[in-house]
C-alpha positions in Angstrom: 0.1 0.0 0.2 2.7 2.4 0.8 4.4 1.8 -2.3 1.3 2.4 -4.3 1.1 5.8 -2.6 4.6 7.0 -3.1 4.7 5.9 -6.5 1.5 8.0 -7.2 3.4 11.0 -5.4 6.1 10.9 -8.2 3.5 10.8 -10.9 2.1 14.2 -10.0 5.3 15.8 -9.2 6.7 14.6 -12.7 3.7 16.4 -14.2 4.6 19.6 -12.4 8.3 19.6 -13.1 7.8 18.6 -16.7 10.5 16.0 -16.6 8.4 12.9 -17.3 8.6 13.2 -21.2 12.5 13.1 -20.9 12.4 10.3 -18.3 9.8 8.1 -20.1 12.2 6.5 -22.6 13.9 9.6 -23.8 11.0 10.7 -25.8 12.0 13.9 -28.0 9.9 16.9 -27.3 9.8 17.6 -31.1 7.7 14.3 -31.7 4.9 15.7 -29.4 4.9 19.0 -31.2 4.9 17.4 -34.4 1.9 15.1 -33.4 0.1 18.3 -32.1 0.6 20.0 -35.5 -0.7 16.8 -37.3 -3.7 16.5 -35.0 -4.6 20.1 -35.7 -4.4 19.7 -39.3 -6.8 16.6 -39.3 -9.0 17.0 -36.1 -12.1 17.8 -38.0 -13.9 14.4 -38.4 -15.1 13.1 -41.9 -18.8 13.7 -42.5 -20.9 11.2 -40.8 -18.0 9.6 -38.7 -19.8 10.4 -35.4 -22.7 12.7 -34.4 -21.2 13.7 -31.1 -18.4 15.6 -32.7 -20.7 18.0 -34.6 -19.8 21.2 -32.8 -21.2 24.6 -33.3 -19.5 27.8 -33.5 -19.0 27.8 -29.6 -17.9 24.0 -29.5 -20.7 22.8 -27.8 -23.1 19.9 -28.9 -26.7 19.2 -28.4 -27.7 17.5 -25.2 -28.9 14.4 -26.9 -25.4 14.0 -28.6 -23.3 15.1 -25.7 -20.8 12.5 -24.4 -19.1 12.3 -20.8 -16.5 9.7 -21.0 -14.5 8.7 -17.9 -11.3 6.7 -18.0 -8.7 5.6 -15.6 -4.9 5.5 -16.5 -3.1 2.9 -14.4 0.1 0.8 -14.4 3.4 0.3 -12.8 6.2 2.5 -12.3 7.7 4.2 -15.6 4.7 3.2 -17.7 4.0 6.5 -19.4 1.0 7.5 -17.5 1.9 11.3 -17.2 3.0 11.5 -20.8 -0.3 9.5 -21.6 -2.6 12.1 -19.9 -0.7 15.0 -21.9 -1.3 13.1 -25.1 -5.0 12.3 -24.5 -5.5 15.9 -23.4 -4.0 17.3 -26.4 -5.7 15.0 -28.8 -9.2 15.5 -27.6 -9.0 19.3 -27.0 -8.1 19.5 -30.5 -11.3 17.6 -31.5 -13.2 20.2 -29.5 -13.9 18.3 -26.3 -13.5 19.5 -22.7 -10.9 17.5 -20.8 -10.5 17.2 -17.1 -7.6 15.5 -15.6 -8.3 14.3 -12.0 -5.4 14.3 -9.8 -4.0 11.2 -7.9 -5.5 11.3 -4.4 -2.6 9.7 -2.8 -0.4 12.4 -3.7 -2.8 15.0 -2.4 -2.9 13.4 1.1 0.9 12.4 1.3 2.0 15.9 0.5 0.5 16.6 4.1 3.5 14.6 5.5 2.0 11.3 6.1 4.7 8.5 6.5 3.3 4.9 6.6 6.3 3.7 8.7 4.8 6.0 11.5 1.3 4.6 11.4 0.1 1.7 13.4 -1.8 -1.2 11.3 -5.2 0.2 12.6 -4.2 3.7 11.4 -3.0 2.4 7.9 -6.3 0.8 7.3 -8.3 3.8 8.3 -6.1 6.1 6.2 -6.6 3.9 3.2 -10.2 3.8 3.7 -10.3 7.7 4.0 -8.2 7.9 0.9 -10.7 6.1 -1.1 -13.6 8.3 0.4 -11.7 11.3 -0.6 -10.8 9.9 -4.1 -14.6 9.1 -4.7 -15.4 12.7 -3.8 -12.6 14.4 -5.9 -13.7 12.3 -8.8 -17.5 13.1 -8.2 -16.6 16.8 -8.3 -15.0 16.3 -11.8 -17.9 14.1 -12.9 -20.5 16.7 -12.1 -18.5 19.3 -14.0 -18.5 17.0 -16.9 -22.2 16.4 -16.8 -22.9 20.1 -16.5 -20.6 21.1 -19.5 -22.3 21.8 -22.7 -19.3 20.2 -24.6 -18.4 16.6 -25.1 -16.1 15.8 -22.0 -13.3 13.3 -21.4 -12.3 12.7 -17.6 -9.1 11.2 -17.1 -8.4 9.9 -13.7 -4.9 9.3 -12.4 -5.5 5.7 -11.1 -9.0 4.7 -9.7 -10.7 3.1 -6.8 -9.7 -0.5 -7.6 -6.1 0.5 -7.6 -6.1 0.4 -3.8 -7.3 -3.4 -3.7 -3.9 -4.2 -5.1 -2.0 -3.0 -2.0 -4.2 -4.3 1.0 -5.0 -7.8 1.9 -8.0 -9.5 0.3 -9.6 -10.0 3.9 -9.2 -6.3 4.7 -10.3 -5.0 1.4 -13.5 -7.1 1.7 -14.1 -5.7 5.1 -13.7 -2.3 3.8 -16.0 -2.9 1.1 -18.7 -4.4 3.3 -18.3 -1.8 5.9 -18.9 1.1 3.4 -21.4 -0.9 1.3 -19.4 -0.7 -1.7 -19.4 -3.4 -4.3 -17.3 -4.1 -7.3 -19.8 -3.6 -10.0 -20.3 -0.1 -8.8 -17.0 0.9 -7.8 -15.2 -0.6 -10.9 -17.6 -1.2 -13.7 -20.5 1.4 -13.5 -18.0 4.1 -12.3 -15.7 4.3 -15.3 -16.2 3.8 -18.9 -12.7 2.4 -19.6 -9.6 1.2 -17.9 -6.1 1.7 -19.6 -3.3 -0.2 -18.1 0.2 1.1 -19.4 2.5 -1.6 -18.6 5.8 -0.5 -17.1 9.0 -0.4 -18.9 10.2 -2.9 -16.5 8.2 -5.2 -18.2 9.3 -5.6 -21.9 11.3 -2.4 -22.2 13.9 -3.1 -19.6 16.5 -0.8 -21.2 14.3 2.1 -20.7 13.4 1.7 -17.1 15.2 4.1 -14.9 14.9 5.6 -11.6 17.5 8.3 -12.1 16.2 11.9 -11.6 12.9 10.6 -10.0 13.1 11.6 -6.3 10.3 9.2 -5.4 10.8 6.3 -7.7 13.3 3.8 -6.1 11.7 0.4 -7.3 14.1 -2.0 -8.9 13.1 -3.7 -12.2 11.7 -6.9 -10.2 9.6 -4.9 -7.9 8.4 -2.7 -10.7 7.3 -5.7 -12.5 5.4 -7.0 -9.3 3.7 -3.7 -8.9 2.7 -3.6 -12.5 1.0 -7.1 -12.3 -1.0 -6.2 -9.1 -2.2 -3.0 -10.5 -3.4 -4.9 -13.6 -5.0 -7.6 -11.5 -6.9 -5.1 -9.6 -9.0 -4.2 -12.6 -9.8 -7.7 -13.9 -13.4 -7.9 -14.6 -13.9 -4.4 -16.0 -15.8 -4.8 -19.3 -13.6 -2.3 -21.1 -10.0 -2.9 -19.9 -7.2 -2.4 -22.1 -3.6 -3.4 -21.5 -1.0 -1.1 -23.4 2.1 -3.2 -23.5 5.7 -2.4 -24.8 5.5 -4.5 -27.9 6.3 -1.3 -29.9 8.2 1.9 -29.4 7.1 4.4 -26.8 5.5 6.7 -29.7 3.5 4.0 -31.0 2.5 3.1 -27.5 1.0 6.4 -26.9 -0.7 6.1 -30.1 -2.2 2.7 -29.4 -3.5 4.2 -26.1 -5.3 7.1 -27.9 -6.6 4.7 -30.6 -8.0 2.3 -27.9 -10.0 5.4 -26.4 -11.3 6.5 -29.9 -12.2 2.9 -30.7 -14.5 2.6 -27.7 -16.0 6.0 -28.4 -16.7 5.2 -32.0 -14.6 8.1 -33.3 -13.0 7.4 -36.6 -9.3 8.5 -36.6 -8.6 7.0 -40.1 -5.0 6.3 -40.4 -3.6 9.1 -38.1 -2.7 6.7 -35.3 -1.8 3.7 -37.5 -3.8 1.5 -35.3 -2.7 -2.2 -35.3 -4.6 -3.6 -32.4 -7.4 -6.1 -33.5 -10.0 -8.0 -31.9 -9.3 -11.6 -32.1 -11.9 -14.6 -31.3 -11.1 -18.3 -30.8 -13.3 -21.3 -30.4 -12.5 -23.3 -27.2 -13.4 -26.8 -26.3 -13.2 -28.9 -23.0 -12.6 -26.3 -20.4 -10.2 -27.2 -17.6 -10.9 -27.0 -13.8 -10.9 -23.5 -12.3 -7.8 -24.5 -10.5 -5.8 -24.3 -13.9 -6.9 -20.6 -14.4 -4.9 -17.6 -13.2 -6.8 -15.2 -10.8 -10.2 -14.6 -12.5 -13.5 -12.9 -12.3 -16.7 -14.5 -13.4 -19.7 -12.3 -14.5 -23.4 -13.2 -15.6 -24.2 -11.6 -19.0 -27.4 -11.1 -20.8 -27.9 -9.7 -24.4 -31.0 -8.6 -25.8 -31.1 -7.5 -29.6 -33.6 -4.7 -30.2 -35.6 -3.7 -33.2 -33.6 -1.4 -35.2 -34.2 1.8 -37.3 -33.1 0.2 -40.5 -31.6 -3.0 -42.0 -28.2 -1.7 -41.9 -28.3 -0.8 -38.2 -27.8 -2.9 -35.2 -29.0 -2.2 -31.6 -28.6 -4.4 -28.4 -28.8 -4.4 -24.7 -26.3 -6.0 -22.3 -26.7 -6.6 -18.6 -23.6 -7.8 -16.8 -23.1 -8.3 -13.1 -22.2 -10.2 -10.2 -24.1 -11.3 -7.0 -27.2 -9.2 -8.0 -25.2 -6.0 -8.9 -25.7 -4.9 -12.5 -24.3 -2.7 -15.1 -26.3 -2.0 -18.2 -24.9 -0.9 -21.7 -26.8 0.0 -24.9 -24.9 -0.7 -28.1 -25.7 0.7 -31.6 -23.8 -0.2 -34.7 -24.0 2.1 -37.8 -23.1 1.1 -41.2 -20.0 2.2 -43.2 -20.3 5.8 -44.2 -18.3 7.3 -47.2 -16.0 4.4 -46.9 -15.3 4.9 -43.2 -15.0 2.0 -40.6 -18.3 1.1 -38.9 -19.2 3.3 -36.0 -20.1 1.4 -32.9 -21.6 3.7 -30.0 -22.0 2.4 -26.4 -24.1 4.1 -23.8 -24.2 3.3 -20.1 -27.7 3.0 -18.9 -29.5 3.2 -15.6 -31.8 0.4 -14.7 -34.9 2.3 -15.5 -33.8 3.1 -19.0 -32.8 -0.5 -19.5 -36.3 -1.7 -18.5 -37.9 0.7 -20.8 -35.7 -0.2 -23.8 -36.5 -3.9 -23.2 -39.9 -3.2 -24.7 -38.1 -2.8 -28.1 -36.8 -6.5 -28.0 -36.5 -8.1 -31.4 -38.6 -11.2 -31.5 -36.4 -12.7 -34.3 -33.7 -13.2 -31.7 -33.2 -15.3 -28.7 -32.0 -13.7 -25.5 -28.2 -14.7 -25.2 -27.2 -16.0 -21.8 -23.5 -16.3 -20.8 -21.0 -16.8 -18.1 -18.2 -14.5 -18.8 -14.8 -15.1 -17.1 -12.2 -12.4 -17.4 -8.4 -13.1 -16.5 -4.9 -11.5 -17.3 -1.9 -13.5 -18.4 1.1 -12.6 -20.2 0.1 -8.9 -20.1 -3.0 -9.9 -22.3 -6.6 -9.4 -21.2 -8.9 -12.3 -22.0 -12.7 -12.7 -21.8 -13.9 -16.3 -22.1 -17.7 -16.5 -22.9 -19.4 -19.6 -21.8 -22.8 -19.8 -23.3 -25.7 -21.0 -21.3 -29.3 -22.1 -21.6 -32.0 -21.2 -22.7 -30.9 -20.7 -26.1 -30.6 -22.1 -29.6 -29.3 -25.6 -29.8 -26.4 -24.0 -32.0 -25.2 -22.3 -28.7 -25.2 -25.4 -26.5 -21.7 -25.9 -25.0 -20.3 -22.9 -27.1 -17.1 -21.5 -25.5 -15.4 -18.5 -27.2 -12.1 -16.7 -26.3 -11.8 -12.9 -27.1 -8.9 -10.6 -26.6 -7.4 -7.5 -28.5 -3.7 -7.6 -29.6 -1.3 -5.8 -31.9 0.8 -8.9 -31.9 1.1 -11.5 -34.7 2.8 -14.8 -35.4 4.9 -16.4 -32.6 4.7 -13.4 -30.6 0.8 -13.8 -30.3 1.1 -17.6 -29.9 3.2 -17.3 -26.9 0.8 -14.9 -25.2 -2.0 -17.3 -25.6 -3.3 -19.2 -22.5 -1.6 -22.6 -22.8 -4.1 -24.4 -20.4 -7.0 -23.8 -22.8 -7.8 -26.2 -25.6 -8.1 -23.7 -28.5 -9.5 -25.4 -31.4 -9.2 -22.8 -34.0 -9.5 -18.9 -34.6 -12.6 -17.8 -35.7 -12.1 -14.0 -36.1 -14.5 -12.5 -38.4 -16.4 -16.0 -39.1 -20.1 -15.2 -39.3 -20.8 -18.8 -37.8 -19.6 -17.2 -34.6 -21.1 -13.8 -34.8 -23.5 -13.3 -31.8 -26.0 -11.7 -34.1 -26.2 -14.8 -36.1 -26.0 -17.1 -33.1 -29.0 -15.5 -31.6 -31.4 -15.8 -34.6 -34.4 -17.9 -34.0 -34.9 -18.9 -37.7 -32.8 -21.7 -39.4 -29.6 -20.2 -41.2 -30.4 -22.0 -44.4 -33.7 -20.2 -44.7 -33.5 -16.8 -42.8 -33.0 -13.7 -44.7 -31.4 -12.0 -41.6 -28.2 -14.1 -41.6 -25.0 -11.8 -41.9 -22.4 -13.3 -44.2 -19.9 -10.5 -43.7 -18.4 -8.5 -40.9 -21.2 -6.0 -41.6 -23.4 -7.5 -39.1 -27.2 -6.0 -39.2 -27.4 -6.0 -42.9 -30.0 -8.4 -44.3 -29.4 -10.6 -47.1 -31.8 -10.5 -50.1 -31.4 -14.2 -50.9 -31.0 -17.4 -48.4 -27.2 -17.3 -47.7 -24.5 -19.2 -49.4 -21.8 -21.0 -47.4 -20.4 -18.1 -45.2 -17.1 -16.6 -46.2 -14.6 -15.8 -43.5 -14.0 -12.0 -43.6 -12.0 -10.1 -41.0 -12.6 -6.6 -40.1 -10.7 -4.7 -37.3 -13.9 -3.5 -35.7 -15.6 -6.9 -35.8 -18.7 -7.3 -33.7 -17.8 -6.8 -30.0 -19.7 -9.1 -27.7 -19.6 -6.5 -24.9 
C-alpha cells in the first residue's frame, strides 16, 4: 500500500516539473509537437464519422449527442501515465472536447506529511479507507463538472478506486467494502467507462526503465514488475479494460492508447494513429478445472437484440453483473459511411432506462445468456464467454475466447493461455457472430443471416456458405 502511494506521488510531481517526457524512454519533445500539429491539421472528423463531434461555433453539442467519458490510467512505475495524460488531453482538446484531469488522491494526502512507517496497522487501514472516500469525492466533483458542461467531455483519472485493492490484503479489502456498502460492480464497472493499463517499462522495455532523476521512484526492475502486475490484476473484470504493452516503441505505445479510447467512443481516426490492435476470437473446447486458471472474475451476462431503425443498423442491450449487482450498456452499430470504418457507440444506462428499452426487443432473436470469465495472463486481457441455456441448440456447449492484440505470429502464439484447448481462430467468421447465433430462424432459410463482418445487413437471398472475412472492428460481444 505504501509503495502505491509513494509511486503515485512521483507521478504528479513529474507532471509539475515537466520531466516525465524526458524520463519516459527519452521521448523527444519535437515528436509531441509534431503530433500536435498533425492533429490540428486533421482533427475535423469526416462527414458521418460520429454525431457527437458535430460542434457549433462555440464548440458545444446538443444535449442528446453529448458524451461524458470517464477513463482511468493505471499501471506500474515508468509506464507512461503522465505523458499519456498529456497526449490524450491534446488530442481530444483538438477535437473540440473539454478535458478534465483528476489528480491522484494519494499524492494530495501524502503531501501533508504522512509517513506509513509511522502509522499503526489500524491507522494505516483507516487512512486507506479515508483515501478511497476522498478519491470518490474528488472524482465526483469532476464528474459533475463534466455532466454540466455543454461540450463533449473526457475525464482522465490518475488511478482509480480499484488500484487500492492491489495494496491491501483480500480480507481487509472485503471488510472495507462491506463496511462502506461498496461493491465491485458499482466501484469498478459502473463508475468508469474504460480502464487503460500502461505496462511498466520494467516489463518488456527494461533498457528504458530508470529511477534516475525520480526523487520518489526507487523500485528496482523486479519490484516494478510485481507492482505492475498487481495494478493490472486489480481491474480484472472491467468490461472495457485495455492493456497497452511495450511491444512497440514508446511513440507507438502512446498512439495505441489514444486509438483504444477512440475505438471505444466510436470516433473514426482514419490512419492518423496507425492502429494495429485488433479483436481476435477463438473457439475453445473442454474447459479445464478452475484451479488451472490464473486469478479470474466471473460475471453473468445477458444480451437482448432490439428492433432497429433500418436493416443496416444493429442495436442491443447488455446486462452484466455479480451477486445481483448489475451494469447496463446500450450498443448501436451504424453502417459504413463514405468508406469509413463502422461506427459502434456504447452508452451506459440506468436500470430504469434498461427496462424501458427492453420493450423494443426483437422477437427474431433469442436472448443470449453467458457466463463471462475475465483473466489476465502474459500482459494480455482475455474474456472467455461460456454460453448458457436457454438458447438456440447451436449455442449449446459453445465457448469463445476473445482478446485485443497488436501482436502477430509467434509473439501472439506465446501470449495465448496454454491451459485452454483452443480449437481454431474464428475472428470474423459469421458462424460465430453473436448476431447470427441468436437468430431464431434456421440459417439456411432466414434472410437475416449476416455473411460478412457488416452485421445488421439483411441478405436478399438465402445465404450461401459463409465466407470468413476479417474486419478490425468486428462485432464486439460487450
